[in-house]
N, C-alpha and C positions, 0 to 999 in steps of 0.2 A: 516472487523476489524479482521479474525485467519489470515490474513497479517502483520497488523500493530504490533497485538500481537509478533508473529514470525519475525520481523521487531527489536521491543522491545525487544525478548530477547535475540535476538543475538549480542544485542549493549552491554547491560550488560556483558553479560559474554562475550563477548571481551574487554571489559572494566577492565577484572579481572583478563583475561587470556591473558601476554604479546605477546606468541611466537606462537597466532594462527594463523596471516600472514605469518609469515614463513611454521607453517606447512603446508601451502595451497600449497604455491610455491614448495613444496616438502622439505624431511626430510635434505634432502644435504646441503642444507644453513643456517640452525640450529646448528646441529652434526655435520660441520666440521674440524675434525683433521689435526692439522700441523705436524703431524709425525710419521716418522714410530712408534719410539717403540710407541705412544697415542695408534694408530692400535695394538696394539700386547696387550696390553694391556688391550686393549676393548674387545679385542675376548675372554681373558679371564676369560672375568667376564661374570658373570651367566646372563646379561641382555642379549633378546636375539637380534639377528643381523636383520637390516631392510633389507638387499640383503638379506638374508635367504629364500631356498624356502617353498611358502605356506604350510602349514600343508593339507592334502588329506581331510577334512571337510569341504574345499574350504578358512576359517580364512584366514588373515596372520596372520606374526611373530609375530607381540604382540597383538593376539588373537583377536585382530577387522576385522572386513568386510576387510577393507583395506589396511591389515598389519599396521593397528598406521598415515597410512596419511588422510588426512581430503582432500574429493571432493570436489571441487571449485565449483561446481555445483550446491553444494546442499546449497550451502551456496548463492549462485550470484542468485539463485530461491528464497531464501526464503525474500531476500533482493527487488525482482525486477529488478534485472538486466543481464545478459548476463553474462557468464562467461567471454569468452574474455576482455567484457567491465570491471569486477573486478582487474582479471588479467593483466589488463595497468594499471590499480588505482593501485593497491597496486605494482607492476613495479615501479612504477614514486614517491612511498614515500607517498600515505596517506593510511593511516590505515582502515583499515576494520571496527571503530566505525565510521569511519566521512561520508563512502560512505555509512554507514548502515543509520544514520543522513539523511543524502542528501536522498537517495531514503526512508523516511517515511515523511519528508519534502517536497519532491513530493508530496506523496502518499495524504498527507492533500490541498495541492494544489491544485490538481483534482478532490477531492470530494467534496469541497470548491467551486469551476468555476462547477463544477456539479447543484448543486444544487446550484446555483446561475441560472445557466443556469433552472432548473423547476423550479423553483420562479418566475421570466421571464415569461417563456410558460405560467402559471396558470395566471399569471395578464393579460396577454394578453387572454386570453382564457377566462376569466375572464368581460374584458373590452369589447372586441367581443358582448359576453351573453347580458350588459346589455344595448350597445347600440344598439340592436336589441330587446328590452323589449319596450326599449322606444318609439322606432319609432311603434310596436304594439299599445303601451298601449295610445299614442299621435292619434292613427286612428282610437280605438276603441271609444273612450271619446270625441275625437271631440277638443284636445287641443294645447298646443302648444306642443314640443320635451321638452323646457325647465321646463312645465307645470309634465309632464309627471314622469321626474324627481324626482319633487319633492312631486308628489303622492307615486314614490316607496320609497323613501327614508323613507316618514311620516312609510306604511308601516312599511319597515324594521326597523324604532325604536320604532314603535309601538306594534309591536310584537317581538321588540328581535332576526333579525333572520338578514343574513345576509344580503347587497343588491343583489350579485349576487342570490341568493334564492328566494326572493321574481322575478327576473328578472328572471327564469326557472320555477316560476309558474306562471308567467304572458305570458310567452311564450308556458304552457303547453297547456291554456286553450282555 
C-alpha cells in the first residue's frame, strides 16, 4: 500500500513539474548555456553555481544534500524499478510519469494475480475437506456419497453455516 501511495504521489508531482526528467539525468541537460557571454553573466549572478565545491557541512552548493541534483535511484526505488531501467526509459523518451504509471499497473496486476491464487487455493482446500467429509459421513451413516452430500448441505442451510464448516465438524468427530 505504501508503495502504491509513493508511486501515485510521484506520478502526481511529476505531472506538475516539467523538468524532473532532465534533473534526474543531470543538471547539464536542463541548464546548458549556448555562449560564453551567457556563462559570464551567469557567473556574476547571485545564484549559486552547480560546479561550486560543496560547503563543509556536506550539503550541496544549492543547499540540498545532493547539490541540487535528484538521485535517480531514489525515484527508481519509489516506483519499483532499477535505476538503470529508469535511466534507459528516460533516455528513450518516456516521461517519468509514464514509467510510474506502468509500474503502478504492474503492481496492481501482480496483486490481483496473488489474490486470485489465494482464492483458488482456498477453494481447492475447501473442496478437499468437503470430499473427505462426504466419505466419512457416508461410512458412518451407511449411505451413499451423494446422500452424504445432501445431508451435509441440509445441515449447513438449516444451521446457516458454510458447507466447509459442516465438513470440518464432521471430520473433527
